[in-house]
TORLUM-912170 format. One record per residue (C-alpha): residue number from 1; x, y, z. Coordinates in steps of 0.1 Angstrom, whole numbers, always signed. Layout:
<sites>
(site NUM, (X, Y, Z)),
...
</sites>
This chain:
<sites>
(site 1, (+99, -214, -145)),
(site 2, (+129, -206, -122)),
(site 3, (+164, -194, -129)),
(site 4, (+188, -224, -123)),
(site 5, (+225, -213, -121)),
(site 6, (+238, -249, -127)),
(site 7, (+218, -252, -159)),
(site 8, (+227, -216, -169)),
(site 9, (+264, -224, -168)),
(site 10, (+259, -254, -190)),
(site 11, (+242, -235, -217)),
(site 12, (+261, -229, -250)),
(site 13, (+277, -195, -255)),
(site 14, (+251, -184, -280)),
(site 15, (+221, -192, -259)),
(site 16, (+196, -164, -254)),
(site 17, (+199, -165, -216)),
(site 18, (+236, -159, -217)),
(site 19, (+231, -130, -241)),
(site 20, (+205, -116, -217)),
(site 21, (+228, -118, -187)),
(site 22, (+256, -102, -208)),
(site 23, (+233, -74, -218)),
(site 24, (+223, -68, -182)),
(site 25, (+260, -66, -171)),
(site 26, (+267, -41, -199)),
(site 27, (+237, -21, -189)),
(site 28, (+249, -21, -153)),
(site 29, (+284, -9, -162)),
(site 30, (+271, +17, -186)),
(site 31, (+245, +32, -162)),
(site 32, (+271, +33, -133)),
(site 33, (+296, +51, -155)),
(site 34, (+270, +76, -167)),
(site 35, (+258, +81, -131)),
(site 36, (+293, +89, -120)),
(site 37, (+304, +111, -148)),
(site 38, (+270, +130, -152)),
(site 39, (+263, +130, -114)),
(site 40, (+228, +117, -122)),
(site 41, (+226, +90, -95)),
(site 42, (+191, +79, -105)),
(site 43, (+207, +63, -136)),
(site 44, (+222, +36, -113)),
(site 45, (+187, +23, -106)),
(site 46, (+180, +14, -142)),
(site 47, (+199, -19, -141)),
(site 48, (+181, -28, -109)),
(site 49, (+148, -21, -125)),
(site 50, (+158, -42, -155)),
(site 51, (+169, -71, -133)),
(site 52, (+136, -70, -114)),
(site 53, (+116, -71, -146)),
(site 54, (+137, -101, -158)),
(site 55, (+131, -119, -125)),
(site 56, (+93, -111, -128)),
(site 57, (+93, -130, -160)),
(site 58, (+116, -159, -150)),
(site 59, (+104, -165, -114)),
(site 60, (+80, -140, -98)),
(site 61, (+83, -159, -65)),
(site 62, (+116, -141, -60)),
(site 63, (+99, -107, -66)),
(site 64, (+72, -116, -40)),
(site 65, (+98, -123, -13)),
(site 66, (+118, -92, -24)),
(site 67, (+86, -72, -19)),
(site 68, (+82, -86, +16)),
(site 69, (+117, -75, +25)),
(site 70, (+109, -40, +11)),
(site 71, (+78, -35, +32)),
(site 72, (+95, -27, +66)),
(site 73, (+120, -5, +46)),
(site 74, (+94, +13, +25)),
(site 75, (+93, +51, +27)),
(site 76, (+62, +72, +21)),
(site 77, (+66, +96, -8)),
(site 78, (+44, +125, -20)),
(site 79, (+38, +126, -57)),
(site 80, (+25, +155, -79)),
(site 81, (-12, +159, -80)),
(site 82, (-18, +151, -44)),
(site 83, (-9, +114, -48)),
(site 84, (+14, +93, -26)),
(site 85, (+31, +60, -28)),
(site 86, (+54, +37, -7)),
(site 87, (+88, +32, -22)),
(site 88, (+101, +6, -32)),
(site 89, (+73, -17, -20)),
(site 90, (+43, -4, -39)),
(site 91, (+59, -4, -74)),
(site 92, (+67, -41, -67)),
(site 93, (+31, -47, -58)),
(site 94, (+20, -32, -92)),
(site 95, (+45, -54, -110)),
(site 96, (+33, -85, -91)),
(site 97, (-3, -76, -98)),
(site 98, (+3, -76, -136)),
(site 99, (+25, -107, -135)),
(site 100, (+3, -127, -112)),
(site 101, (-29, -118, -132)),
(site 102, (-13, -131, -163)),
(site 103, (-1, -162, -145)),
(site 104, (-36, -170, -130)),
(site 105, (-53, -165, -163)),
(site 106, (-28, -188, -180)),
(site 107, (-28, -215, -153)),
(site 108, (-63, -212, -139)),
(site 109, (-69, -250, -143)),
(site 110, (-41, -257, -118)),
(site 111, (-54, -233, -92)),
(site 112, (-71, -251, -62)),
(site 113, (-107, -241, -66)),
(site 114, (-113, -250, -29)),
(site 115, (-95, -219, -19)),
(site 116, (-119, -197, -38)),
(site 117, (-149, -216, -24)),
(site 118, (-136, -213, +12)),
(site 119, (-159, -193, +36)),
(site 120, (-131, -168, +42)),
(site 121, (-126, -162, +5)),
(site 122, (-163, -159, -1)),
(site 123, (-167, -134, +28)),
(site 124, (-138, -113, +14)),
(site 125, (-154, -114, -21)),
(site 126, (-187, -102, -7)),
(site 127, (-168, -73, +10)),
(site 128, (-151, -64, -23)),
(site 129, (-184, -65, -42)),
(site 130, (-200, -41, -18)),
(site 131, (-170, -19, -20)),
(site 132, (-174, -17, -57)),
(site 133, (-211, -8, -53)),
(site 134, (-201, +20, -29)),
(site 135, (-176, +32, -55)),
(site 136, (-202, +35, -82)),
(site 137, (-224, +58, -60)),
(site 138, (-196, +77, -45)),
(site 139, (-196, +114, -39)),
(site 140, (-162, +116, -56)),
(site 141, (-159, +87, -81)),
(site 142, (-123, +93, -90)),
(site 143, (-110, +92, -54)),
(site 144, (-131, +60, -47)),
(site 145, (-119, +43, -79)),
(site 146, (-83, +49, -69)),
(site 147, (-91, +33, -35)),
(site 148, (-107, +3, -53)),
(site 149, (-76, -2, -75)),
(site 150, (-53, -1, -44)),
(site 151, (-77, -25, -26)),
(site 152, (-76, -48, -56)),
(site 153, (-39, -52, -58)),
(site 154, (-36, -57, -20)),
(site 155, (-61, -86, -22)),
(site 156, (-46, -100, -53)),
(site 157, (-9, -99, -41)),
(site 158, (-13, -104, -3)),
(site 159, (-42, -128, -3)),
(site 160, (-44, -148, -36)),
(site 161, (-8, -148, -46)),
(site 162, (+4, -152, -10)),
(site 163, (-19, -183, -7)),
(site 164, (-3, -197, -38)),
(site 165, (+33, -191, -26)),
(site 166, (+30, -198, +11)),
(site 167, (+19, -235, +15)),
(site 168, (+48, -255, +28)),
(site 169, (+70, -252, +59)),
(site 170, (+99, -239, +39)),
(site 171, (+76, -211, +25)),
(site 172, (+67, -200, +60)),
(site 173, (+103, -199, +70)),
(site 174, (+111, -177, +39)),
(site 175, (+82, -154, +48)),
(site 176, (+95, -151, +83)),
(site 177, (+131, -143, +74)),
(site 178, (+125, -120, +44)),
(site 179, (+102, -98, +66)),
(site 180, (+120, -102, +99)),
(site 181, (+156, -92, +89)),
(site 182, (+146, -58, +74)),
(site 183, (+122, -52, +103)),
(site 184, (+150, -59, +128)),
(site 185, (+172, -35, +109)),
(site 186, (+146, -7, +111)),
(site 187, (+141, -13, +148)),
(site 188, (+178, -12, +156)),
(site 189, (+181, +20, +135)),
(site 190, (+152, +36, +154)),
(site 191, (+167, +26, +188)),
(site 192, (+202, +38, +177)),
(site 193, (+187, +72, +168)),
(site 194, (+166, +73, +200)),
(site 195, (+194, +64, +224)),
(site 196, (+213, +97, +222)),
(site 197, (+181, +114, +232)),
(site 198, (+178, +92, +263)),
(site 199, (+148, +74, +248)),
(site 200, (+127, +104, +256)),
(site 201, (+90, +106, +249)),
(site 202, (+95, +141, +234)),
(site 203, (+116, +128, +205)),
(site 204, (+98, +95, +198)),
(site 205, (+82, +107, +165)),
(site 206, (+113, +124, +153)),
(site 207, (+134, +92, +154)),
(site 208, (+109, +71, +134)),
(site 209, (+119, +85, +100)),
(site 210, (+123, +76, +73)),
(site 211, (+108, +42, +76)),
(site 212, (+77, +49, +97)),
(site 213, (+50, +77, +96)),
(site 214, (+48, +79, +134)),
(site 215, (+54, +59, +166)),
(site 216, (+19, +43, +165)),
(site 217, (+25, +27, +132)),
(site 218, (+59, +15, +143)),
(site 219, (+49, +0, +176)),
(site 220, (+17, -16, +163)),
(site 221, (+37, -33, +135)),
(site 222, (+62, -47, +160)),
(site 223, (+34, -61, +182)),
(site 224, (+16, -76, +152)),
(site 225, (+46, -94, +138)),
(site 226, (+59, -105, +172)),
(site 227, (+38, -138, +172)),
(site 228, (+56, -149, +140)),
(site 229, (+91, -143, +155)),
(site 230, (+81, -160, +188)),
(site 231, (+68, -191, +172)),
(site 232, (+97, -191, +147)),
(site 233, (+120, -200, +176)),
(site 234, (+103, -234, +177)),
(site 235, (+113, -242, +141)),
(site 236, (+150, -244, +150)),
(site 237, (+171, -264, +174)),
(site 238, (+175, -247, +207)),
(site 239, (+207, -227, +211)),
(site 240, (+215, -229, +174)),
(site 241, (+226, -198, +156)),
(site 242, (+192, -191, +140)),
(site 243, (+175, -198, +173)),
(site 244, (+196, -172, +191)),
(site 245, (+190, -147, +163)),
(site 246, (+152, -151, +167)),
(site 247, (+155, -148, +205)),
(site 248, (+175, -117, +200)),
(site 249, (+148, -104, +177)),
(site 250, (+121, -110, +202)),
(site 251, (+140, -90, +228)),
(site 252, (+147, -62, +203)),
(site 253, (+111, -60, +193)),
(site 254, (+100, -58, +229)),
(site 255, (+125, -30, +235)),
(site 256, (+112, -12, +204)),
(site 257, (+76, -15, +216)),
(site 258, (+86, -3, +251)),
(site 259, (+104, +28, +240)),
(site 260, (+77, +37, +213)),
(site 261, (+54, +48, +241)),
(site 262, (+23, +36, +223)),
(site 263, (-6, +27, +245)),
(site 264, (-23, +6, +218)),
(site 265, (+8, -16, +214)),
(site 266, (+10, -22, +252)),
(site 267, (-26, -33, +252)),
(site 268, (-20, -55, +222)),
(site 269, (+9, -74, +239)),
(site 270, (-13, -81, +269)),
(site 271, (-43, -90, +246)),
(site 272, (-22, -115, +227)),
(site 273, (-17, -136, +258)),
(site 274, (-54, -135, +266)),
(site 275, (-64, -142, +230)),
(site 276, (-41, -173, +229)),
(site 277, (-58, -185, +262)),
(site 278, (-92, -180, +246)),
(site 279, (-82, -199, +214)),
(site 280, (-69, -229, +234)),
(site 281, (-101, -231, +254)),
(site 282, (-125, -225, +224)),
(site 283, (-139, -194, +240)),
(site 284, (-134, -170, +211)),
(site 285, (-171, -170, +201)),
(site 286, (-183, -164, +236)),
(site 287, (-158, -136, +242)),
(site 288, (-167, -119, +210)),
(site 289, (-204, -121, +219)),
(site 290, (-197, -106, +254)),
(site 291, (-176, -79, +238)),
(site 292, (-204, -70, +214)),
(site 293, (-230, -68, +241)),
(site 294, (-208, -46, +263)),
(site 295, (-198, -24, +234)),
(site 296, (-235, -20, +222)),
(site 297, (-246, -11, +257)),
(site 298, (-219, +15, +260)),
(site 299, (-228, +30, +226)),
(site 300, (-265, +31, +236)),
(site 301, (-257, +47, +269)),
(site 302, (-234, +74, +254)),
(site 303, (-258, +83, +226)),
(site 304, (-291, +84, +245)),
(site 305, (-304, +117, +258)),
(site 306, (-274, +136, +244)),
(site 307, (-251, +121, +270)),
(site 308, (-222, +123, +245)),
(site 309, (-221, +160, +250)),
(site 310, (-207, +154, +285)),
(site 311, (-175, +141, +268)),
(site 312, (-167, +174, +252)),
(site 313, (-131, +183, +260)),
(site 314, (-118, +215, +276)),
(site 315, (-101, +232, +247)),
(site 316, (-73, +246, +269)),
(site 317, (-65, +213, +286)),
(site 318, (-67, +189, +257)),
(site 319, (-31, +194, +246)),
(site 320, (+0, +174, +235)),
(site 321, (+23, +161, +263)),
(site 322, (+60, +158, +263)),
(site 323, (+62, +134, +292)),
(site 324, (+47, +99, +290)),
(site 325, (+35, +99, +326)),
(site 326, (+16, +131, +319)),
(site 327, (+1, +115, +288)),
(site 328, (-11, +85, +308)),
(site 329, (-27, +108, +334)),
(site 330, (-44, +129, +307)),
(site 331, (-57, +97, +291)),
(site 332, (-75, +87, +323)),
(site 333, (-90, +122, +326)),
(site 334, (-100, +123, +288)),
(site 335, (-77, +153, +283)),
(site 336, (-52, +137, +259)),
(site 337, (-54, +155, +226)),
(site 338, (-50, +124, +205)),
(site 339, (-80, +107, +221)),
(site 340, (-101, +138, +221)),
(site 341, (-93, +145, +184)),
(site 342, (-105, +110, +177)),
(site 343, (-138, +118, +195)),
(site 344, (-141, +150, +175)),
(site 345, (-140, +129, +143)),
(site 346, (-161, +101, +156)),
(site 347, (-189, +126, +164)),
(site 348, (-187, +138, +129)),
(site 349, (-188, +102, +116)),
(site 350, (-220, +96, +135)),
(site 351, (-237, +125, +118)),
(site 352, (-223, +113, +84)),
(site 353, (-237, +78, +89)),
(site 354, (-271, +92, +98)),
(site 355, (-270, +113, +66)),
(site 356, (-260, +84, +42)),
(site 357, (-266, +51, +60)),
(site 358, (-269, +27, +31)),
(site 359, (-240, +34, +6)),
(site 360, (-219, +60, +25)),
(site 361, (-199, +88, +9)),
(site 362, (-177, +65, -11)),
(site 363, (-143, +48, -3)),
(site 364, (-116, +73, +5)),
(site 365, (-139, +102, +9)),
(site 366, (-141, +107, +46)),
(site 367, (-115, +135, +47)),
(site 368, (-132, +155, +20)),
(site 369, (-166, +155, +37)),
(site 370, (-162, +153, +75)),
(site 371, (-157, +190, +83)),
(site 372, (-193, +198, +74)),
(site 373, (-205, +174, +102)),
(site 374, (-181, +183, +130)),
(site 375, (-193, +197, +164)),
(site 376, (-173, +227, +175)),
(site 377, (-175, +219, +212)),
(site 378, (-152, +188, +205)),
(site 379, (-126, +207, +185)),
(site 380, (-89, +205, +196)),
(site 381, (-57, +222, +187)),
(site 382, (-50, +197, +159)),
(site 383, (-84, +197, +143)),
(site 384, (-71, +215, +112)),
(site 385, (-57, +181, +102)),
(site 386, (-29, +193, +78)),
(site 387, (-16, +157, +74)),
(site 388, (-50, +147, +61)),
(site 389, (-53, +117, +84)),
(site 390, (-84, +96, +87)),
(site 391, (-110, +88, +113)),
(site 392, (-88, +66, +135)),
(site 393, (-113, +38, +137)),
(site 394, (-114, +15, +107)),
(site 395, (-149, +2, +114)),
(site 396, (-164, +37, +116)),
(site 397, (-145, +46, +85)),
(site 398, (-159, +17, +66)),
(site 399, (-194, +26, +78)),
(site 400, (-190, +63, +68)),
(site 401, (-176, +55, +33)),
(site 402, (-195, +23, +25)),
(site 403, (-226, +25, +46)),
(site 404, (-239, +1, +72)),
(site 405, (-240, -28, +47)),
(site 406, (-203, -22, +41)),
(site 407, (-196, -25, +78)),
(site 408, (-216, -57, +80)),
(site 409, (-197, -74, +51)),
(site 410, (-164, -64, +65)),
(site 411, (-173, -77, +100)),
(site 412, (-185, -110, +84)),
(site 413, (-151, -113, +68)),
(site 414, (-132, -107, +101)),
(site 415, (-155, -129, +122)),
(site 416, (-155, -158, +97)),
(site 417, (-117, -157, +96)),
(site 418, (-114, -156, +134)),
(site 419, (-140, -184, +140)),
(site 420, (-126, -206, +113)),
(site 421, (-91, -200, +126)),
(site 422, (-100, -213, +161)),
(site 423, (-118, -243, +145)),
(site 424, (-88, -252, +123)),
(site 425, (-64, -248, +152)),
(site 426, (-82, -275, +172)),
(site 427, (-86, -298, +141)),
(site 428, (-50, -296, +130)),
(site 429, (-29, -325, +144)),
(site 430, (+4, -313, +129)),
(site 431, (+23, -293, +155)),
(site 432, (+43, -272, +131)),
(site 433, (+11, -263, +112)),
(site 434, (-6, -253, +144)),
(site 435, (+22, -230, +153)),
(site 436, (+21, -212, +120)),
(site 437, (-17, -210, +122)),
(site 438, (-18, -196, +158)),
(site 439, (+8, -170, +148)),
(site 440, (-13, -159, +119)),
(site 441, (-45, -159, +139)),
(site 442, (-30, -139, +167)),
(site 443, (-16, -113, +143)),
(site 444, (-50, -111, +125)),
(site 445, (-69, -106, +157)),
(site 446, (-44, -80, +170)),
(site 447, (-49, -60, +138)),
(site 448, (-87, -64, +142)),
(site 449, (-84, -51, +177)),
(site 450, (-61, -22, +169)),
(site 451, (-85, -11, +141)),
(site 452, (-108, +2, +169)),
(site 453, (-83, +31, +174)),
(site 454, (-66, +33, +140)),
(site 455, (-73, +30, +103)),
(site 456, (-40, +17, +89)),
(site 457, (-53, -15, +71)),
(site 458, (-48, +4, +38)),
(site 459, (-11, +9, +45)),
(site 460, (+15, -16, +31)),
(site 461, (+31, -23, +65)),
(site 462, (-1, -34, +82)),
(site 463, (-25, -42, +53)),
(site 464, (+0, -67, +39)),
(site 465, (+1, -88, +71)),
(site 466, (-37, -85, +75)),
(site 467, (-44, -104, +42)),
(site 468, (-14, -127, +44)),
(site 469, (-26, -140, +78)),
(site 470, (-60, -147, +63)),
(site 471, (-44, -166, +34)),
(site 472, (-23, -187, +58)),
(site 473, (-54, -196, +78)),
(site 474, (-73, -208, +47)),
(site 475, (-42, -227, +34)),
(site 476, (-39, -245, +67)),
(site 477, (-75, -256, +65)),
(site 478, (-71, -268, +29)),
(site 479, (-39, -287, +38)),
(site 480, (-56, -304, +68)),
(site 481, (-86, -314, +46)),
(site 482, (-63, -328, +19)),
(site 483, (-44, -350, +44)),
</sites>
């Protein structure tokens, strides 16, 4: 059910909807007056919360797109008890989880069962089932159970609900604009704050607040969403107003990535071109096989005969750098502190996997256990880890927390999504659908690649796009089969 203004105005004066709108207006005026006179500004948010709850009942589609707009603007907040949340996006996720659960239970007969039987959905379900098993045998059940709840509402909102709401061309355009405009605002804000400092590398993390945790999160998000903005330019007549706005957005995103000084984002931009070339020539499977063989050979070489000890850093030289050219030079010499701190945690992860290879330590429990497995010769200046960051490799983190079977199930989900995406691309005759599909597939593969050096899939800014892209790929396949 949707709110229709034309129908609303035609309603009689005593109709319940008119009374409801009148009550909301009175609540708004009362709360604003109380906020001004009592100087308790949080009271002004009560009418907004009431309006959101009303929309959730009347038409939760609007709440979904509102949540998309809030994701680039969300701010990480620390709560009492060591908990944290992203405001205002995460409360909207909780609300959508409740509303969509009720809707699916009530309308389950109208849900396309083919979506649930699709190989991508089945692979994701297998991943979730094993995550649940790992939670049950976790070293800290409460921490792992919180992780499972968060994973559940991410999958429900960004995969199942997104698949239900993003099916037609107009839905994809809404998705683009509701996410793109706030994202563009945050990038312009960061650039405006960075400009007085001469876009210096020293100040890059300082200017990211309050929307982004650090420059890595910021630059990677821009690189991941760029394919949608790029292909969005094909949806509008060239030189029209919306076309120029998207072209301006592409330029701004590229500027943002350039001045974020993030090596992973630079690599992602170059990789996107190569990935598109591989998709067009049906070479994804061969390239993935070649990468697997090379990566396996590298791991075997490094781990055999204690060769990994040769990579131990010089404690006095592995430091932070204030110039980007010095950072690049230190990277080639394995003296950059961010890379060597990753190695410090990866070595600990290897010992943790050897200790609990089948079920792991439980989702969310890496931080609470890894210090007992570290090797002092790899320690750096930032190894105290006051920000409680993770392992900086999502695949390793899954293996540590869910065991080798957990890694296998997650890899199956990623590979099935990628391989099906390439197949669907070549079997989809509709040009508009192909553009949406290739944008989603490129974004999904960039996230999969960036997970080699980061573990931000559980964050709202990256995790949301990860599951939405998978849902778009499945929907494109189902639409193709239907036609």
